[in-house]
Every structure is written in structure tokens, then in C-alpha cells.
LUMBAPA-214042 format. One record per residue: residue in three letters; x, y, z of N, C-alpha, C in turn. Coordinates in steps of 0.1 Angstrom, whole numbers, plus 5000, padded with zeros to 4 digits. Layout:
ALAXYZXYZXYZ;...
END
This chain:
MET483706203143483706333138482606433144;LYS481206373144480106433149480406463164;LYS481006363171481406393186481906493187;GLN483206523179484106613182483206773178;ILE482506773169481706903165480906933179;LEU480306843185479206853197480006913207;ILE481306853210482206903221482507043218;VAL482707083207483407213203482107303206;GLY480907273201479607333204479407363219;LEU479507263226479307293241480307373247;MET481607373243482607443247482107603245;MET481707623231481407753226480207813236;VAL479107733238478007773248478607803262;SER479607723266480207753279481007873278;ALA481607903269482408023268481508153266;ILE480408153261479408243260478708283272;THR478408173279477808193293478808263302;PHE480208223303481108283312481308433307;GLY481208463295481408593291480208663295;GLN478908623296477708693300477908723315;LYS478208623322478408633337479308743340;LYS480308753330481508853335481008983331;GLU479908993319479509153316478509173326;ILE477509083333476609103342477209173355;LYS478509063358479209113371479809263371;LYS480409293358480809423355479809513357;ALA478609503352477309583351476809623366;GLN476809503375476609503388477509603396;LYS478609583394479609683400479409813396;ASN479109833384478909983379477910033386;ILE476709943386475309993394475710043408;LYS476509963415476609993430477610113430;ALA478410143420479110273419478310383413;GLY477110363409476310483403476710513391;ASN477410423383477610443367476510383360;PHE475310423360474410353355474310343338;SER474910433331474910433318475710323314;GLU477010323320478010213315477310083320;ALA476610093330476009943333475109893321;VAL474309993316473309973306473909923293;THR475009993291475909963278476309823279;LEU476809773291477309653293476409533291;LEU475109563296474209463297473509453282;LYS473709563274473209543261474109453253;GLN475409453255476409363251476109213253;ALA475409183265475209053269473709003265;GLU473009113263471509073258471408963248;GLY472008983236471708903223471808763226;LEU472508713235472708573239472208553251;ILE471308613258470708583271469708463270;ASN468908443258468208333258468608213259;ASN470008183257470808073258471208033272;ALA471208143279471508123294470708033303;ASP471207983314470307923325469508033331;LYS468307983337467308033345468008143354;ASP468908083363469508163374470308293368;LEU470908263356471608393350470708473345;LYS469608433338468708513333468108613342;ILE467808543356467108633364468208743369;GLN469508693371470508793375470408923364;PHE470608883351470708963340469509073341;TYR468309003343467109113342467009203355;ILE467409153367467309243378468409333376;ALA469609293369470709403368470209513357;LYS469509453345469109563336468009643343;GLY467109603352466109673358466609793365;GLU467709743373468409853383469109953375;ALA469709903363470410013357469810103348;LEU468510053343467710143337466910243345;LEU466610183358465910293368466810373373;GLY468110353374469110463378469610583367;ASP469310513355469810593344468410673337;SER467310643344466110703339465910843343;GLY466610913350466111033356464811043363;ASN464111153361462511163365461611173354;ASP462111173340461311173329461411103319;ASP462411003321462410913309461510783310;PHE460410793305459210713309459710553302;GLU460210583290460710443283461610363289;LYS462610443297463710363305462710303318;LEU461910373323461210323334460310203331;ILE459610223321458910113317459709983313;GLU460610013307461609903302462309823315;SER462509923325463009883338462009783345;ALA460809843346459609743350459509643343;GLU459609623330459409503322460509393326;SER461709453328462809373333462709303345;PHE462109373355461909323368460809223367;GLU459809253359458509143359459209023351;LYS460109033342460708903337461408823345;ALA462008893355462808813367461908743375;ILE460608803379460008753387459208643382;ASN458708663369458108543362459108423361;LEU460208433361461208333359461008233372;ASN460908303383460908223397460208313406;PRO458908323407458008403414458608393429;LYS458808283435459008253450460508253451;GLY461508273441462708253446463308383454;LYS464508363459465108483466465308613460;ASN465608613446465808723437464608783434;ALA463308713436462208783434461908893444;VAL462208913454462208993463463009133457;ASP464109113452464909213447464109283434;ALA463609193428462909253417461609323421;GLN461009263430459709363436460209463441;ASN461309483450461809593454462009703443;GLY462609663433462909753422461609813415;THR460709713413459409773409459009863419;GLN458909843431458409953440459210083440;ASN460410063435461210193435460910253424;ILE460610203413460310273401458810363403;ARG457910293411456710343415457010483425;VAL457910453435458110573443458710693435;LYS459710643426460310763417459210833411;LEU458510773405457210813396456210903404;VAL455710853415454810923423455511053430;ASN456811043437457311153440457611273432;SER458111233418458211333408456911393403;ALA455711293403454611353402453911463410;ILE454311413423453911543432454611683431;GLU455811673428456511783423455911863412;ASP455611773403454911843391453511893394;GLN452711823404451411903408451612043414;LYS452712033423453012163430453412263421;ALA454012213410454312333398453212353390;LYS452112273393450912313384451112233370;ASN452112163368452212083356451411963356;TYR450011963356449111853358449311743347;LYS449511793334449711683323450611603326;ARG451811643330452911563333452711463345;ALA452211523355452111463367451011333364;SER450011363356449011253354449811153344;LYS450511183337451311083328452311003337;LYS453111053345453810973355453010893366;LEU451710933369451110853378450310733370;TYR450010763359449310653350450510553348;THR451710593345453010503343453110433355;SER452910493366453210433381452110293381;TYR451010333378449910223378450110103368;MET450610153357450810043346451909953349;VAL452810013358454109943363453809813370;SER452709833379452209693386450809663386;LYS450009773382448509753383447809703394;LYS448509733405448109673418447409783426;ASP448109903426447710023433446910113426;THR445410083426444610163418444710303422;SER445110333433445210473438445910563428;ASP447010513422447810593412446810613401;LEU446010513394445210563384444010663387;TYR443610663400442710753405443510913405;PHE444610903410445011043409445611073396;ALA445910993387446311023373445011083367;ALA444011023370442611083365442311233368;GLY442511233382442411373388443311483382;ASN444511443380445411553373445211553359;ALA444611463352444111463339443111573336;VAL442211573348440911683348441611823348;ASN442611833358443111953362443912033347;ALA444411913339445211963328444111973317;LYS442911953320441811963310442011843297;GLU442711733301442811603292441511523296;TYR440411573291439111513294439011353289;GLU439611343278439411213273440311103280;ASN441411143285442211063293441711023306;ALA441111153312440511123324439311043325;LEU438411043314437310973311437710813310;THR438810803303439510663301439810583315;TYR440510683323440910643336439810623346;TYR438810703348437710703355436810563352;LYS436610533338435910433336436610293339;LYS437910283337438610183342438510153358;LEU438610273365438310263380437010193384;LEU436010253376434710193378434610043374;ASP435310013362435309873359435809773370;LEU437009843375437909763385437109753401;GLY435909843400435209843414435809923425;TYR436910013420437410113429436510183438;THR436910213450436110313461437110403467;GLY438410353467439310433475439210433490;ILE438210343494438110313509439310263515;ALA439810303524441010263531441210283547;LYS441710203554441910233566442710343572;GLU442210433579443010543585443210533599;TYR444410593602444910583616445010743621;ILE444010743631443910903636444010893650;ALA444311043654444211073668444011213670;THR443511263683443311393683444311483690;ASN444711593682445511693688445111753700;ILE445811753712445311783725445011933725;ILE446012033718445612163718444512213710;SER444612173696443512213688442012143690;GLY442312013693441211943693440811893681;GLU441711903670441611853656441811713656;VAL440911623647441311483645442311483634;VAL443511423635444511423625444611273619;VAL444711273607444911143600446411133597;PHE447011013601448310993600448610893588;ALA450010913582450410813571450010673573;SER450610633585450810503588450310493605;GLU450210353607450010313622451210343629;ALA452510323623453610353629453810493631;ASP453610583622453710713624452710783634;ARG451610723634450610773646451110763660;ASN451610633660452310573673453510643678;THR454410693668455410763671455010923677;LYS454110973669453611083674453011093688;LEU452110983691451710963703452610983716;LEU453810953711454910953723455311093725;THR454811193718455111333721454211393731;LYS453111313734452011353743451411463738;MET451311493726450511593719449211543713;TYR448911423712447911353708447311253717;THR445911233715445411143723444311083715;SER443410973722442510913715442710843703;PRO444010753701444210703689443010603685;LYS442310593673441510513666441810483653;GLU441010373648441110353634439710373627;ARG439610423614438410443606438410423594;LEU437510403588437510373571437410503565;SER438010553555437910663549436810683540;LYS436310783536435210793528435410723512;SER434410703507434610653493434710743482;ASN435410723474435810833461434810803449;LYS434010703452433110653439432210783435;GLY431610823445430710953442431511063435;GLU432611073440433411193431433911163417;ILE434011023414434410963402433110973392;LEU432010933399430810953391430411083388;ARG430511173397430311313394431311393384;ASN432611363383433511393374433311353358;VAL432911213360432411153346431311213341;THR430311243350429211323345429511473339;LEU430411533346430811663342431411673329;ILE432411563328433211543315432011533303;TYR431111433304430011413295429211533292;ILE429211623300428311763300429311843290;SER430511833293431511933287431511883270;GLN431011763270431411683255430111703249;GLY429111773255427711783249427011623250;LYS427311533256426811413259425711403267;ASN424611463269423711483276423011373282;GLU422611253275421911163278422911063288;GLU424211063282425310983293425411063305;ALA425411193304425611253318424311233325;LYS423011233321422011193329421911073335;ALA422210963327422510823330423410803343;MET424710873342425710863352425310943364;MET424711053362424111133374423411053384;SER422310993375421410903383421910783390;GLU423010723384423910633394424510663403;ALA425210793401425910873412424910893424;ARG423910953421422811003432422310863440;LYS422210753433421810623438422810593449;GLU424010573444425010543451425310643463;ASN425110763462425310863474424310963474;PRO423010923478421911033478422111143487;ASP422811153497423011273506424311323503;ASP425111303493426411373489426111513484;VAL426511603492426411753488427111773475;SER428111723474428911773460428211703450;LEU427611593451427011543439425711603436;MET425011643448423911733445424411863439;ARG425411923443426012043435426112023420;ALA426711893415426911863403425611853396;GLU424711783404423511763398422711903391;ALA422812003404422412133401423112193388;ASP424412193389425112243377424512173364;MET424312063365423911993352422612043348;ALA421512053357420312133353420612273349;TYR421512323356421612473351422212483338;ASN423212383335423712393319422712353310;PHE421812263314420612223304419612313304;GLY419712433312418612543311417412503320;ASP417512413328416412353334416312433350;MET415912533349415912643362415312593374;ASN414012523369413012473381413812353389;THR414512273381415012143389416412213396;TYR417012313390418212373396417912433408;LYS416712503410416312573422415912473433;SER415312363429414812263436416012193444;ILE417012163438418212093442418912193450;MET419112323446419912423455419312453469;LYS417812453470417112463480417612363492;LYS417612233486418112103495419612133499;ILE420412193490421812213494421912333505;ILE421012423504421112523512420712463528;ALA419712373527419412323540420612263548;THR421512213540422612133546423812253549;ASP423712363544424812463547423812613547;PRO423112633556422312773554423012893556;ASN424212913560425113033561426013043550;ASN425912973539426612993526426113083517;ALA426713213517426313323508426113293494;GLU427313203490427213173476426113093471;LEU425513003481424312933474423313023472;TYR422913133480422013223479422013313466;TYR423413323464423413423453423313343440;ASN423613223440423313133427421813113427;LEU421113093438419613093437419113233430;GLY419813343434419213473430419413463413;VAL420713423411420813433396419813333385;SER419513203393418613123384417213183387;SER416813243397415513303398415313413388;TYR416413503387416313603377416213543364;LYS416913443360416813373346415313333344;ASN414613293356413313243354412313353354;GLY413013483354412013583355411113633368;GLU411913573378411413573392412113673399;GLU412113813395412913913399412613943415;GLU411513933419411413943435412113843443;GLU411913733440412513643446414113643443;ALA414713683433415913683430416613803439;MET415713913440416214023448416413983465;ASN415413893468415413823480416713753484;TYR417013673473418313573474419513663473;TYR419613783468420813853466421013913480;LYS419913963485419914043497420313943510;LYS419713813508420213723517421713673517;ALA422013683506423713653503424413783510;LEU423913903509424614023513424514023527;GLU423313973533423213983547424313873554;LEU424713763546425713673552427013723548;LYS427213783537428413843532428413973528;PRO428614073536428114203529429114253519;ASP430214203519431214253507431214163496;TYR430314073494429913993482429914083470;THR431014103462430714213452429914163440;SER429914033437428813993426427514003430;ALA427213993443425914013448425414163447;LEU426414263452426114383451425814443438;ILE426514403428426514433413425214393408;ASN424914263412423514193406422514253413;THR422614293424421414373431421114503426;ALA422314583422422114723416421514693403;ASN422114593394421414573380420114523380;LEU419614473390418314413391417314553396;ILE417814633402417214753405417014833393;LEU418214853386418314943374417414893362;SER417214753363416514703352415114753352;LYS414514813363413114863363413215013353;GLU414315073352414315193344413715183330;GLY413815043324413615033309412315073308;ALA411215013316409915043313409515193316;ILE410215233325409915383327410315473317;ILE411515453312412115543299411015523287;GLU410715383286409915353274408715433275;GLU408015453286406915533287407115663286;MET408215713292408515853291408715893275;ASN409215813268409515843254408015853244;ALA407215773251405815753245404815873247;LEU405315963257404516073261404216163250;GLY403116233250402816353240403216483248;THR402416583242403116723245401916783254;SER400816693258399616773266400116813281;LYS399416883287399716913301399816783310;ALA398916693308398816573316400116483313;ASP400316483299401816423294403016473304;TYR402916613302404116673310404116653325;ASP402916643331402816613345403316453348;ARG402916373339403216223338404816203338;TYR405316283327406816283325407416313338;ASP407016433346407716463358407616363369;GLU406516293370406216193376407316063376;LEU407216043363408215913360409615953360;LYS410016083358411216123360412016103374;GLU411016153383411216113396411315993402;VAL410415893396410415753397411915693393;LYS412215743382413515703375414615743386;ALA414615873390415515903400415915823413;ASN414615783417414515703428414915573426;ILE414915503416415615383412417015423412;TYR417615513405419015543408419515543420;ARG418715613429419115653443419115503450;ASP418215423446418215273454419515203451;ALA419915223437421115143433422315193439;ILE422415323440423815403445424615323457;PRO423715293467424515233479425215093475;TYR424715003467425214883463426414913452;LEU426315013444427215053432428415093441;LYS428215183450429215243457430015153465;LYS429215053472430214963481431014883471;ALA430414853458431114763449432414843443;THR432214953442433615033436434415043449;ASP434015073460434915053472435814943471;ILE435314833467435914703467436814693457;ARG436114693445436814703433437114823427;LYS438314873434438615023432438915083418;ASP439614963410440114993396439214943387;ASP437914903388437014863380436214993371;ALA436815023359436615143352435015143350;SER434615013343433115023339432215033353;LEU432514983364431615023377431815173378;LEU432915213378433115353382432115453372;LYS432315433361431715483350430115503351;VAL429615373355428115353358427815463368;LEU428615453379428315513392428415663389;LYS429315703380429615853376428315903371;ASP427915843362426415863353425415883360;ILE425215783371424115793379424115893390;TYR425215923395425316043404424916183396;SER425416183383425016303374423716313371;GLN422916193370421416203366420516243379;VAL421216213391420316263404420816383410;GLY421716473401422216583406423116583417;MET424016473419424916453428426516493422;ASP426516613418427616663409429016643416;ALA429216663430430316653435430816523435;GLU430016403438430216293437430616233423;SER430016283413430016263399431616283396;LYS432016413400433116463396434516363401;LEU434016313415434916233421435216123414;MET434016053408434215933401435015963390;LYS434716073383435516113370437116123372;ALA437316183383438716173388439416053390;ARG438715953398439215813397439215763382;LEU438315783375438415713362439815763354;ASP439915903357440915973349442515903355;GLU442415873368443715833375443915683369;ILE443015603367443115463362443415483348;GLU443115573340443315563325445015633323;ASN445215703331446615763334447715693338;LYS447415563344448315463352449215413339;
END
């Protein structure tokens, strides 16, 4: 009697296995036909008893499930994509060197391609939050290509998701990520520009066009300095000054000549109100880029904050020498000139009614007028650039009136009225 029950039991297992095979084959046909939702439904029906199947059937099931979920995921269904990746991973773990392992590995790669391509479209649309999530998911699928984690962190920064960015950057540092990779380059014959190609094969194909020459290989620059800099800036934004200083120290040791790091250190000093350190670093940066007007302008701002007005003026004028239409430098130069009127007005108000006081008042009045005249060229040029800046036009209108330039003052008033009536 017991033997009969055993035989019946074996027959039931055989029947179940046959049924599973049938469902898997149906699912595979639907996958080939692009009917992914139907395939997912069929595989769910077979999944309950898959643990009792033999290894080969399990592998077939998990690969089919991975392919069905991948096809049914669209671009944004992360849960299906992750479940798909898990199914492919189970198939690989059952027989890492088997012939089906290649199909599973290809499936995993297809998941990553889908996520990365979709993330690129999100970046173009400036949807950095979604791009970061997709790239992080791509990294989690295999955890082999750390570049996905690096770009996920960058998109998190752009999305202002600083906690996520910090987590990703710390993980990259723990993994020893540098981003250094072999680059395949060639020189464009017409422009002389050195071009980096996606692969050696791509470069070799382009060489056949005879538009490129001097094919070479080189290593890309390390991204570690940028990671350390970004972590430092995130710490600063969070008010974690000591962590920021420690990270910046490590970053500078790693890349002492990295100008972007020098800028970050200068920014940190500025945010901490350490203007002397800021200026010292900025001077080193200027030495690497002496024709950069922005650098001189920034030094002008820090010098003014330090109370070094003459030095600030020299930096603003140097910025304008390099970039005559630098509006911020024009405005700050005018403001610096006009800042001198405060002491003049204060002395004028303190004068009495004696003849000597009246004479002094007239002297000071002319000094003040000269201050206004010195500021006019800078303000006029600024208003020529910012034609609809009402606040600038009003200041210039009042100054024209103060120095008796009535026609010019009326012109500024007309421009103001035109802006208000728009």
C-alpha cells in the first residue's frame, strides 16, 4: 500500500513538472512575440511550485521571468527591473558557467542599458532626481560598473538631494573609485582638436574616413578630486565645518595642483569668512589663469569685505580691462566710488553757519559732485547693458540731477516711465 502511494506521489510531481514546462514554453513564446504582460502572468502561475523543479527547469524559469519583467517594465518601473535583475541573478547562481548563464548575463546588461539610456533622457530634460534614481538602480543591478554610482551622485547633486549624493560619494571613496579609464584618441586633421572616441573600434572606423590622424591611447584624469571637492561642499552646505576642512585637506593632498580644488578651498574660506586665506588662494588660481576677469572680480569683492578699498578698486578695474562689459564689475566699481560720499555728507551736515563753514560746505559740495561724475561712466555703461534695470536707471537719473545734467536725467526718467508702462 505504501509503495502504491509513493508511485502516485511520483506521478504527481512528474505531472506538475510537465505543467511547469508547458507554462514556461508558453511564456517564452509570448516573450518572443512581445506579449510581456501575458508572459509575466503565465510565469506567476508556474512560480508556486518552481522550488520542486530540477535545476535546468529553474534556470529556464528564472531567465524567462527576467526577460518578461524586463520587457514589461517600460522605462520607469524600477520594481519590475529590480525583480528582473534578481531573476537573472538566480539563474546565474544556479549554474555560473552553464550555457544559460550567458543569456542571464545579457539580460542583466540589457537592464542596465535600459536604465542608463533612460537616465540620459532625464538628464537632458533636467529631471536630475529621476536620472539619479535610475543610475543608482543600474549600479545596484550588478555593482560592477561603479561609473553608474558616480553619475548617480552627480545627478543627485544637481537635484539638490545632498544626502543621497553624500551616501553615493562615500561609497565610491570606500570602493577606491577613481574613474581612471583607457581613452582612445585621434587628432582631427582640420581643427587640430584631439578627439576622445567611445571605443577603439569606433576610433578605428573614424580613421578610415581620413579625417583623423595620430591614433593614441591614454588614461583619463582621476575623478577622485572632484568627489572629494563635492563632499566638502556638501558638508559646508550642512554646516559641518570640521568635516569639510578634513575632507578638503585630504582632497588637496590628493591633487595639490587641481585648480577646481583650489577654487573649492577658496569658496570654503569665503563661506567661513576667512578673507585672508581666500585671497591667498585666489592669487594662486589667478597665476594659472591670468586673463580670467571673474577671478579678479572675486578678489575685488573679498578685498572690499576686508576693508581694502583701494585694492578692491584695482581688482575691479583689472576685471574691466579684461572684460569691459562685465556688468557686476561696473556696478561694484560705481558703488565703491559712491561709498566715499558718506563721509562727505556727514561732514557737510555737521557744519555750522560761519563764513568758514559755508566756504567748507561749498568745497565739499564740489567734492561730492566729482564723486558722482567719477561714477557716471560706470553706471551709464551698466545701464546700456541692463537696459531694463529700473534700480540702476533710478540711481543714474538722480546722480545726473545732482550734477546738473538735466537733459540726461530726463532721458533716464523717460526710460523708467517706459519700463513701468510695459
